[in-house]
C-alpha positions in Angstrom: 37.7 35.7 21.1 36.0 36.8 24.3 37.8 34.2 26.4 41.1 35.5 25.2 40.4 38.9 26.8 39.6 37.5 30.2 42.3 37.9 32.9 44.2 34.6 33.3 43.1 34.5 36.9 39.5 34.1 36.0 40.0 31.0 33.8 40.3 28.5 36.7 37.1 29.9 38.2 35.3 29.5 34.9 36.5 26.0 34.4 35.3 25.1 37.9 31.8 26.4 37.2 31.6 24.6 33.9 32.6 21.3 35.5 29.9 21.8 38.2 27.1 22.1 35.6 24.6 19.3 36.2 24.3 16.8 33.3 21.0 15.4 32.2 20.6 11.7 32.9 19.2 9.6 30.1 15.8 8.2 30.8 14.8 4.8 29.6 11.7 2.6 30.0 12.1 -0.2 32.5 10.0 -3.0 33.9 9.9 -3.4 37.6 8.8 -7.0 38.5 7.5 -7.5 42.1 6.1 -11.0 41.8 2.4 -12.0 42.4 -0.5 -10.3 44.0 -2.1 -11.1 47.3 -5.6 -10.5 46.1 -7.6 -13.5 44.7 -8.2 -14.5 41.1 -11.3 -12.1 40.9 -10.1 -8.8 42.3 -12.6 -6.0 42.8 -12.1 -2.5 41.3 -11.0 -1.4 44.8 -8.3 -4.1 44.8 -7.0 -2.9 41.4 -7.0 0.7 42.6 -5.1 -0.3 45.7 -2.4 -2.0 43.6 -2.0 1.1 41.4 -1.7 3.3 44.5 0.9 1.0 45.9 2.9 1.1 42.7 2.7 5.0 42.7 3.8 5.2 46.3 6.6 2.6 45.9 8.1 4.3 42.9 7.6 7.8 44.3 10.0 7.0 47.2 12.8 6.4 44.6 12.3 9.2 42.1 15.2 11.7 41.8 13.3 14.0 39.5 10.4 16.3 40.1 8.0 14.1 38.1 5.4 12.2 40.0 5.1 8.5 39.8 1.8 8.8 37.9 3.6 10.8 35.2 6.3 8.1 34.5 4.4 4.8 35.0 2.9 3.7 31.7 1.7 0.2 32.7 0.6 -0.9 36.1 0.2 -4.7 36.1 -2.6 -5.2 38.6 -4.3 -8.6 38.1 -2.0 -11.6 38.3 1.5 -10.2 37.6 2.6 -7.6 40.1 4.8 -4.9 38.7 4.9 -1.8 36.6 6.6 -0.3 33.6 8.0 3.3 33.9 10.4 5.8 32.5 13.3 6.0 34.8 16.9 7.2 35.0 19.4 4.3 35.1 20.4 5.3 38.7 16.8 5.2 39.8 16.4 1.7 38.2 19.6 0.5 39.9 18.3 1.8 43.3 14.9 0.1 42.8 16.6 -3.2 41.9 18.3 -3.2 45.3 15.0 -3.2 47.2 14.4 -6.6 49.0 10.8 -6.8 47.6 11.9 -6.3 44.0 12.6 -9.5 42.0 14.0 -7.9 38.9 14.3 -4.6 37.0 15.0 -4.8 33.3 14.8 -2.7 30.2 11.7 -2.6 28.1 13.5 -4.2 25.1 11.9 -5.8 22.1 11.2 -9.3 20.7 11.2 -10.4 17.1 8.5 -12.3 15.3 10.0 -15.6 15.0 -2.3 -25.4 6.5 -3.7 -27.5 4.2 -1.3 -30.4 4.5 0.4 -30.4 7.9 -2.6 -32.0 9.8 -2.8 -34.8 7.3 1.0 -35.3 7.7 0.5 -35.5 11.5 -2.2 -38.2 11.1 -5.3 -36.2 12.3 -7.0 -36.7 8.9 -6.6 -39.0 5.9 -7.5 -37.6 2.5 -10.0 -35.2 4.0 -11.6 -37.7 6.3 -11.1 -37.9 10.1 -10.3 -41.5 11.2 -12.0 -42.8 14.3 -8.6 -43.0 16.1 -7.8 -39.4 15.4 -7.5 -37.0 18.4 -9.7 -34.7 16.4 -12.5 -37.2 16.9 -11.8 -38.0 20.5 -11.3 -34.3 21.5 -14.3 -32.9 19.6 -12.0 -30.7 17.5 -11.1 -28.7 20.6 -14.6 -27.6 21.6 -14.9 -25.2 24.6 -11.2 -24.6 24.7 -10.0 -20.9 24.5 -6.7 -20.3 22.7 -5.0 -16.9 23.0 -2.4 -15.6 20.6 0.1 -12.9 21.6 1.3 -11.5 18.2 0.5 -8.9 15.5 -3.3 -9.1 15.9 -5.9 -10.7 13.7 -7.7 -10.2 10.3 -11.2 -10.8 11.7 -12.9 -11.1 8.3 -10.8 -14.2 7.4 -13.0 -17.3 6.9 -10.7 -19.0 9.4 -12.3 -16.9 12.1 -15.9 -17.6 11.1 -18.1 -18.9 13.9 -20.0 -21.2 11.6 -20.6 -24.5 13.3 -19.5 -23.2 16.7 -21.4 -23.3 20.0 -21.8 -20.5 22.5 -19.0 -18.6 24.1 -17.7 -20.6 27.1 -19.1 -19.2 30.4 -15.5 -19.1 31.8 -14.6 -16.3 29.3 -14.1 -13.0 31.1 -12.4 -11.0 28.3 -13.6 -8.2 26.0 -13.5 -7.1 22.4 -11.7 -3.9 23.0 -13.0 -0.7 21.3 -11.2 -0.5 18.0 -10.7 2.3 15.5 -10.4 -0.1 12.6 -13.7 -1.9 13.2 -12.6 -5.2 14.5 -15.6 -7.2 15.5 -15.9 -10.4 17.5 -18.1 -13.4 17.2 -18.5 -16.9 18.7 -15.1 -18.0 17.2 -13.1 -14.8 17.7 -14.4 -14.0 21.2 -11.8 -11.5 22.3 -9.4 -8.8 21.0 -7.1 -6.5 22.9 -4.1 -4.3 21.9 -1.1 -3.0 23.9 1.2 -0.3 22.7 2.4 1.8 25.6 5.8 0.0 25.5 6.2 1.0 21.8 5.1 4.6 22.6 7.9 5.0 25.1 10.3 4.7 22.2 8.4 5.9 19.2 6.6 8.8 20.9 2.9 9.6 21.0 0.9 7.3 18.7 -2.1 8.3 16.6 -5.5 6.6 16.6 -4.4 4.2 13.9 -2.6 2.3 16.6 -5.8 1.8 18.6 -6.6 -1.5 16.9 -6.1 -5.2 17.1 -6.4 -5.5 13.3 -3.4 -7.3 11.8 -1.5 -5.3 9.2 1.4 -7.7 9.1 -0.1 -11.1 8.6 2.0 -13.0 11.1 -0.7 -13.0 13.9 -3.5 -14.1 11.6 -1.4 -16.9 10.3 -0.3 -18.2 13.7 -3.8 -17.9 15.2 -5.4 -19.7 12.3 -2.7 -22.4 12.4 -3.5 -23.0 16.1 -7.3 -22.9 15.8 -8.6 -21.7 12.5 -12.0 -23.0 11.4 -12.4 -25.3 8.3 -12.1 -23.4 5.1 -12.3 -25.5 1.9 -10.8 -24.6 -1.5 -7.7 -22.8 -0.1 -4.5 -22.4 -2.1 -1.7 -19.9 -2.7 -1.6 -19.0 -6.4 -3.2 -22.4 -7.2 -0.6 -24.3 -5.1 -1.3 -26.5 -2.0 -5.0 -26.7 -2.8 -7.1 -28.1 0.1 -9.1 -27.3 3.2 -7.3 -25.0 5.6 -7.9 -25.6 9.3 -6.1 -25.2 12.6 -5.1 -27.8 15.2 -8.2 -27.1 17.3 -10.7 -26.1 14.6 -13.7 -25.8 17.0 -11.8 -23.9 19.7 -12.6 -20.3 20.5 -9.8 -17.8 20.0 -8.6 -14.4 21.4 -6.0 -12.1 19.8 -3.7 -9.9 21.9 -1.8 -7.5 19.7 1.6 -6.5 21.0 3.6 -6.3 17.8 3.6 -3.3 15.5 5.5 -1.9 12.5 9.2 -2.1 13.2 10.7 0.7 15.2 14.5 0.6 15.0 14.2 -3.0 14.1 11.9 -4.0 17.0 8.2 -4.9 16.7 7.2 -6.3 20.1 8.2 -4.6 23.3 8.5 -6.4 26.7 6.2 -4.1 28.6 3.4 -4.7 26.1 4.0 -8.5 26.1 3.8 -8.6 29.9 0.5 -6.6 29.8 -0.9 -9.0 27.3 -0.1 -12.0 29.6 -1.7 -10.3 32.6 -4.9 -9.7 30.6 -5.0 -13.2 29.0 -4.7 -14.9 32.4 -7.5 -12.7 33.8 -9.7 -13.3 30.7 -9.8 -17.1 31.3 -7.9 -18.6 28.4 -6.7 -22.2 28.4 -3.7 -22.0 26.0 -1.4 -19.1 25.2 0.5 -19.3 22.0 3.6 -17.0 21.7 5.5 -17.1 18.4 8.0 -14.4 19.6 11.7 -14.7 20.3 12.0 -14.5 24.1 15.8 -14.1 24.3 18.2 -15.9 26.6 18.0 -13.7 29.7 17.7 -14.9 33.2 14.2 -16.3 33.7 12.8 -13.3 35.6 14.3 -10.6 33.4 12.3 -11.8 30.4 8.7 -10.8 29.8 7.7 -14.1 28.1 9.2 -16.1 30.9 7.6 -14.0 33.7 4.2 -14.0 32.0 4.3 -17.7 31.3 5.2 -18.5 34.9 2.1 -16.8 36.1 0.0 -18.3 33.4 1.2 -21.9 34.2 0.6 -21.2 37.9 -3.1 -20.6 36.9 -3.4 -23.8 34.9 -2.7 -22.3 31.4 -0.4 -24.1 28.9 2.1 -21.7 27.3 3.7 -22.6 24.0 6.6 -20.7 22.5 8.8 -20.6 19.4 12.4 -21.9 19.6 13.8 -19.2 17.2 15.1 -19.1 13.7 18.9 -18.7 14.1 20.0 -22.3 13.6 21.8 -24.4 12.9 24.5 -22.9 15.2 24.5 -24.5 18.6 23.2 -22.6 21.7 20.9 -20.4 19.7 17.6 -21.7 21.1 15.3 -19.1 22.8 12.4 -19.3 25.3 14.4 -21.4 27.8 12.1 -21.5 30.9 11.1 -25.0 32.0 7.5 -24.0 32.3 7.3 -23.2 28.6 6.8 -25.7 25.8 9.5 -24.6 23.3 9.0 -25.7 19.7 11.5 -26.0 16.9 10.6 -26.4 13.2 10.5 -29.4 11.0 9.3 -30.1 7.5 6.3 -31.9 6.1 6.0 -34.2 3.1 5.0 -31.4 0.7 7.2 -29.2 -1.4 6.5 -26.4 -3.8 9.1 -27.0 -6.5 10.5 -25.1 -9.5 13.2 -27.0 -11.4 16.2 -25.3 -13.0 17.3 -26.7 -16.4 20.7 -25.5 -17.6 22.0 -25.3 -21.1 24.3 -28.4 -20.5 21.2 -30.5 -19.8 21.7 -30.5 -16.0 18.4 -30.4 -13.9 18.4 -29.1 -10.4 15.5 -28.9 -7.9 14.6 -25.6 -6.3 11.5 -24.3 -4.3 9.2 -21.4 -4.8 5.7 -20.1 -4.6 5.9 -17.7 -7.5 2.6 -16.9 -9.2 4.1 -16.5 -12.6 6.0 -18.6 -15.1 8.6 -17.5 -17.7 7.2 -15.4 -20.6 7.8 -18.3 -23.0 8.6 -22.0 -22.7 12.2 -21.6 -23.9 15.7 -21.2 -22.6 16.8 -17.7 -21.6 20.3 -16.2 -21.2 21.6 -16.7 -17.7 23.7 -14.0 -15.9 25.2 -13.8 -12.4 24.2 -10.6 -10.5 27.9 -9.9 -10.0 28.3 -9.6 -13.8 25.2 -7.5 -14.1 26.1 -4.7 -11.7 26.2 -1.0 -12.3 29.7 0.4 -12.9 29.7 2.2 -9.6 28.4 -0.8 -7.5 30.6 -3.2 -5.7 30.6 -6.9 -6.6 29.8 -7.8 -3.0 26.6 -5.7 -3.1 25.5 -6.7 -6.5 25.9 -10.4 -6.0 23.2 -10.3 -3.3 21.0 -8.1 -5.5 21.1 -5.2 -3.2 18.8 -2.3 -4.2 20.3 0.0 -6.9 23.2 -2.2 -7.8 21.9 -3.9 -10.9 22.2 -2.5 -14.4 19.0 -3.1 -16.4 20.9 -3.1 -19.7 22.7 -6.2 -18.5 19.7 -7.9 -16.8 16.7 -7.3 -19.2 15.3 -10.5 -20.7 17.6 -12.8 -18.8 17.4 -15.1 -15.8 19.4 -13.5 -13.0 21.4 -15.5 -10.3 21.4 -13.8 -6.9 23.3 -15.0 -3.8 21.5 -15.4 -0.4 23.9 -14.9 2.5 23.4 -16.7 5.8 20.5 -15.3 7.9 19.5 -13.0 5.1 15.7 -13.1 5.1 15.3 -10.4 2.4 14.6 -13.1 -0.2 11.6 -11.5 -1.8 13.3 -8.1 -1.9 15.9 -9.6 -4.2 13.3 -10.8 -6.6 11.7 -7.3 -6.6 15.1 -5.9 -7.6 15.4 -8.5 -10.3 12.0 -7.7 -11.7 12.6 -4.0 -11.6 15.9 -4.5 -13.5 14.0 -6.4 -16.2 14.8 -10.0 -15.4 12.4 -12.7 -16.7 13.2 -15.0 -13.8 15.7 -15.5 -10.9 17.6 -18.2 -9.3 18.3 -17.6 -5.6 21.5 -19.4 -4.5 22.5 -20.2 -0.9 25.9 -19.4 0.3 27.8 -22.2 2.1 26.6 -21.3 5.6 23.0 -21.2 4.5 23.5 -24.7 3.1 20.3 -26.6 2.4 17.9 -23.9 3.9 15.7 -23.2 0.9 12.3 -21.5 1.3 9.2 -21.3 -0.9 8.3 -17.6 -1.1 5.5 -15.9 -3.1 7.9 -14.0 -5.3 6.6 -11.4 -7.9 8.4 -13.2 -10.8 9.4 -16.8 -11.3 12.2 -17.7 -8.8 13.8 -21.0 -8.0 15.6 -21.1 -4.6 18.4 -23.8 -4.7 20.8 -25.1 -2.0 24.5 -24.3 -1.8 25.7 -27.4 -3.6 23.5 -26.8 -6.6 24.1 -23.1 -6.5 27.8 -23.6 -6.7 27.2 -25.8 -9.7 25.2 -23.0 -11.4 28.0 -20.5 -10.8 30.6 -22.9 -12.2 28.4 -23.5 -15.3 28.1 -19.8 -15.9 31.9 -19.5 -15.9 32.4 -22.5 -18.1 30.6 -21.1 -21.2 30.3 -17.9 -23.1 26.5 -18.3 -23.6 25.0 -19.7 -20.4 21.3 -20.5 -20.7 18.6 -21.7 -18.4 14.9 -22.6 -18.1 12.7 -22.6 -15.0 9.6 -24.7 -14.6 6.4 -23.3 -13.2 5.8 -24.0 -9.5 4.3 -27.4 -8.8 3.0 -28.9 -5.6 4.8 -32.2 -4.8 3.4 -34.6 -2.1 5.2 -37.5 -0.5 8.7 -35.8 -0.5 11.4 -37.7 1.4 12.7 -37.6 4.0 9.9 -36.1 6.1 10.2 -34.7 8.6 13.7 -33.4 8.9 14.8 -30.6 11.2 14.8 -27.3 9.3 18.2 -25.6 9.0 17.0 -22.3 10.5 15.4 -23.9 13.5 17.4 -22.8 16.6 19.5 -25.4 18.4 20.5 -26.4 21.9 22.1 -26.6 24.3 20.2 -24.3 26.7 22.8 -21.7 27.6 20.7 -20.4 30.5 20.4 -23.8 32.2 22.0 -26.8 30.5 20.3 -29.1 32.9 17.1 -28.4 31.0 17.1 -29.7 27.4 15.7 -27.2 24.8 14.0 -27.2 22.4 11.3 -29.5 23.8 10.0 -30.8 20.5 9.7 -29.9 16.8 6.5 -29.5 14.7 5.7 -28.5 11.1 7.2 -25.1 10.4 8.1 -25.1 6.7 5.9 -23.8 3.9 2.7 -23.7 6.1 -0.5 -22.2 4.5 -2.8 -20.3 6.8 -4.9 -17.1 7.0 -3.2 -13.8 6.2 -3.9 -10.1 6.4 -5.5 -8.4 3.3 -3.8 -5.1 4.2 -0.4 -6.2 2.8 0.9 -8.2 -0.1 2.1 -11.8 0.4 5.8 -10.6 0.3 5.1 -7.8 2.8 6.9 -5.4 0.3 5.3 -2.0 0.1 5.2 -2.2 -3.7 3.4 -5.6 -3.6 -0.2 -4.7 -4.5 -1.4 -8.3 -4.6 -3.8 -9.4 -1.9 -4.3 -13.0 -0.7 -6.6 -14.3 2.0 -4.2 -17.2 2.7 -0.4 -17.2 2.5 2.6 -19.5 3.0 5.0 -18.8 5.8 8.0 -20.6 7.2 9.6 -20.4 10.7 9.5 -21.7 14.2 6.6 -19.2 14.5 4.6 -21.6 12.4 5.7 -24.7 14.4 4.7 -23.1 17.7 0.9 -22.8 16.9 0.8 -26.4 15.6 1.8 -27.5 19.2 -0.6 -24.9 20.6 -3.5 -26.5 18.6 -2.6 -29.9 19.9 -2.4 -28.6 23.5 -5.9 -27.2 22.9 -7.2 -30.7 21.9 -5.5 -32.2 25.0 -7.1 -29.6 27.2 -10.6 -30.5 25.8 -9.9 -34.2 26.2 -8.3 -34.0 29.6 -9.6 -30.9 31.4 -8.1 -32.1 34.7 -4.5 -32.4 33.4 -2.0 -29.8 34.6 0.0 -27.7 32.0 3.0 -29.9 32.8 1.1 -33.1 32.2 0.0 -31.8 28.8 3.5 -30.8 28.0 4.8 -34.2 29.1 2.3 -36.1 27.0 3.4 -34.1 23.9 7.1 -34.7 24.6 7.2 -38.3 25.7 5.1 -39.5 22.7 7.1 -37.5 20.1 9.0 -39.5 17.5 12.7 -39.4 16.5 12.0 -41.3 13.2 10.7 -40.0 9.9 7.7 -41.4 8.1 9.9 -44.2 6.7 11.0 -45.3 10.1 14.5 -43.9 9.6 16.2 -41.5 12.1 15.2 -37.9 11.6 17.9 -36.0 9.7 19.3 -32.5 10.2 18.6 -30.5 7.0 21.8 -28.5 7.5 24.0 -31.5 7.0 21.8 -34.5 6.0 23.2 -36.4 9.0 21.2 -37.9 11.9 19.8 -35.1 14.0 20.3 -35.0 17.8 18.1 -33.8 20.7 19.7 -30.4 20.5 17.9 -30.1 17.2 14.6 -31.8 17.9 14.4 -32.1 21.7 12.2 -35.1 22.4 11.3 -35.5 18.8 8.6 -34.6 16.3 5.1 -34.1 17.7 2.6 -37.0 17.3 -0.9 -35.7 18.3 -2.7 -39.1 18.2 -0.1 -40.6 20.5 -0.2 -37.7 22.9 -3.8 -38.2 23.9 -2.9 -41.5 25.6 0.7 -41.2 26.8 0.4 -43.9 29.5 2.6 -42.0 32.0 3.4 -38.4 32.5 6.1 -36.4 34.3 4.0 -34.0 36.3 5.2 -30.7 37.8 3.5 -28.4 40.2 4.1 -24.8 41.2 6.1 -26.1 44.2 8.4 -28.0 41.8 9.1 -24.8 39.8 9.9 -23.0 43.1 12.3 -25.8 44.1 13.9 -25.4 40.7 14.4 -21.7 41.2 15.7 -22.2 44.7 18.3 -24.7 43.4 19.3 -22.0 40.9 20.0 -19.5 43.6 16.8 -17.5 44.1 16.3 -16.8 47.8 13.2 -17.5 49.8 12.1 -13.9 50.0 12.1 -13.5 46.2 10.3 -16.8 45.7 7.7 -15.9 48.3 7.1 -12.6 46.4 6.2 -14.2 43.1 4.6 -17.4 44.4 2.4 -15.5 46.9 2.6 -18.4 49.3 4.7 -19.7 52.2 7.8 -21.3 50.9 11.0 -22.7 52.4 13.9 -23.8 50.2 14.6 -27.5 50.5 18.2 -28.2 51.3 18.1 -31.7 49.8 16.7 -30.6 46.4 19.0 -30.4 43.4 18.5 -29.7 39.7 18.9 -33.4 39.2 15.6 -33.9 41.0 13.6 -31.6 38.8 10.9 -33.8 37.2 11.5 -32.7 33.6 10.4 -35.2 30.8 13.8 -35.0 29.2 17.1 -35.7 30.9 20.2 -33.5 30.4 23.4 -34.0 32.4 26.0 -31.3 31.7 28.2 -32.3 34.6 29.1 -36.0 34.5 32.1 -36.1 36.8 34.5 -38.8 37.8 31.9 -40.2 40.1 28.4 -41.2 39.0 25.5 -38.7 38.7 22.0 -39.7 40.0 18.9 -38.4 38.4 15.6 -38.7 40.3 12.3 -38.8 38.4 8.6 -39.7 39.2 5.9 -40.7 36.7 2.1 -40.6 37.2 -0.1 -43.1 35.6 -2.8 -41.5 33.4 -3.8 -44.8 31.6 -4.9 -48.2 32.4 -3.2 -50.3 35.1 -0.1 -52.2 34.0 3.5 -52.9 34.5 6.1 -50.8 32.7 9.6 -52.1 31.9 12.5 -49.8 31.2 14.6 -49.9 28.0 17.8 -47.8 27.7 19.8 -46.8 24.7 23.0 -45.7 26.4 24.9 -42.6 25.2 28.4 -43.4 23.9 30.9 -44.0 26.7 28.3 -43.7 29.4 26.9 -46.5 31.6 23.2 -46.0 32.5 21.6 -47.9 35.4 17.9 -47.5 36.2 16.4 -48.5 39.6 13.9 -50.1 39.7 13.6 -51.6 36.2 9.9 -52.2 36.6 7.0 -50.0 37.7 3.7 -51.5 38.4 0.6 -49.3 38.4 -2.8 -50.4 39.9 -4.8 -47.2 39.3 -5.0 -43.9 37.5 -3.2 -41.1 39.4 -0.7 -43.5 41.0 2.9 -42.1 41.3 6.1 -44.1 41.1 9.7 -42.9 41.5 12.8 -44.2 39.9 16.5 -43.3 39.7 18.8 -43.0 36.7 22.5 -43.5 37.6 25.0 -42.4 35.0 28.7 -43.1 35.0 31.5 -42.6 32.5 32.9 -45.8 31.2 36.2 -44.1 30.5 37.7 -41.5 32.8 37.4 -37.9 31.5 34.9 -38.9 28.8 32.6 -38.0 27.0 34.2 -34.6 26.4 31.3 -33.4 24.2 27.6 -34.1 24.5 26.5 -37.7 23.7 22.9 -38.8 23.4 20.7 -41.7 24.3 17.2 -42.6 25.2 15.2 -44.0 28.1 11.8 -45.7 27.5 9.2 -47.0 29.8 6.8 -49.4 28.1 3.9 -51.6 29.0 3.8 -53.1 25.5 1.3 -50.5 24.2 2.6 -47.2 25.5 6.1 -46.0 24.9 7.1 -43.2 27.3 10.3 -41.8 25.9 12.9 -39.4 27.3 16.0 -38.3 25.5 19.4 -38.4 27.4 22.0 -35.7 26.8 25.3 -36.2 28.7 28.6 -34.4 28.9 31.6 -34.8 31.1 32.1 -31.9 33.5 
């Protein structure tokens, strides 16, 4: 109304003034990565103060606002990783990224969290006894090794973290048990705890004192840490299933928990700034192995906190093991792609927790579960599809997946309910909660077509049988075929010796490596399905708020569980071979892995029951006892990683910043010269491609002969065909020449294998080849 009374001549002036009103720029949290520090491995307090002052001065020269650098920096990485995390305007971040001394600037985003039987399956023990040839015997169960876990923290009272039978804390340990509001205490097993949450606070706002703790309220961190290095705990089971002695891969190793993952904030639990701070601390604390069961994304190597942290860790002689991710079986989904990481996918073991479905037509179908309960009575019950049991106002699409509030108790009560599980839907136990609240006596969880054979044994609150797509389709068809469908579910039973084993889990993320196809990922697979290990007693086994049950040990599934299996094995190798580099340990694990199951048949892909490829299992399934004596290793030094980065386009100035050494890019080096244990050729052209490799003898003297299983339509020539070693540490080089047998082929990836053998050692490398 007021504007209508203004003279028309004033309107242009008013519009001009409105358009000149400054707009508020959106501030976000960024990580500014500057590389490595020039101070030594043991910086003084003056050194650390000098680094902080440099960070403040550097950032202060870019700030557009009136805030000082001290007000906006919430992490200053001062020990091994050089950089800081700060609240910045996007324009400020862009300006900083242009500075020649800055390697990368990236958002403080988040990562997702990606047993009693598995070590027996891997051959470390037999029926509770440790054979003389076991790596456990040779490596003294991982004595004196320190394994760090970057995760959701630790439940310190778990018997897995008891220091019974352990020696003193290693003198190399420089870490702390951080002051904790939730009374986390350390001992000679759990020798260190820290927590990092500034990155979370930049999104969630100020945090109260309940966040000042490394105590695990999720269960994921306790489970992964115990899998890697939990102490021996006899008499462990989950609701009476899987009974046995729980232990980690390095049961006598010391452990440290670095908590970076918190209750989800907008779907994110672990923020990059906190992860990077944990890496910087772990390196300084003197750990030997870092286990990271987090999804690292597929960003460029130095715009990723796990990749950056791992680079600095490996540079200081620390092995870093990571999870491949849980978004398989689609191709190109593998995460944690850096060549200095050991990236681990998930396979099965020869144990299943089964609940069989008996239908009214006398058909019997196998499902899996870890339900504590059985049916109320040993009789058949009415069977109903969730789609037919919906509320009148609920959609069929919502009801069939048993979404909250969609089920009508009058149609469900006293029946066995059939719910659909859609692809990548991990709310499996939520569906069983909905079924129980609606009055069901049991539930059958049915996979959709894309979920296929990916069935998971979960600790449901009522009896549930999870069946695959084919059997689920049969159940739905049966319901439609009769007016009175009936079913019975058997109580959960532990079955050993299941076949085939291992196979690649459907959910395990697959290659190719979309960041650098010349590096084959994942590197290996390890047990990751239905793994029993320590758990938090602050939450129920389903993690549902309404689940009031408490268990000291729980079953979990994922590449998060596979990762610490490999971390535990890396810990044993560090004890056994303290002089080996991280790359040598990684090579030993990769080149001794197997591509056959326990019946000497090719490992299958669970998503299709066809023969799996290196994009599913990398070099194969881990074999700990073979890894302790690999014969030859493909070693890599920091210089090799710098050459790799240079070949990828990083300039000498950037490389010098994060290597903290004089470096000049080699004009003759190509990615084909990078000494990786596996061989991936994504660019086979009309001419031949030559791959250069070198192997180091870590065994007895001998002569190795090469054997090649050629990829389809590809000719493979190796020069020389024999390598003679006279002493330990001797290095020999060889060339692999690949050429297409038919012009323009192969159009897709084809696979083969290269093996060096002296008759007792078999040093295997997968071949993955595609025409360019």
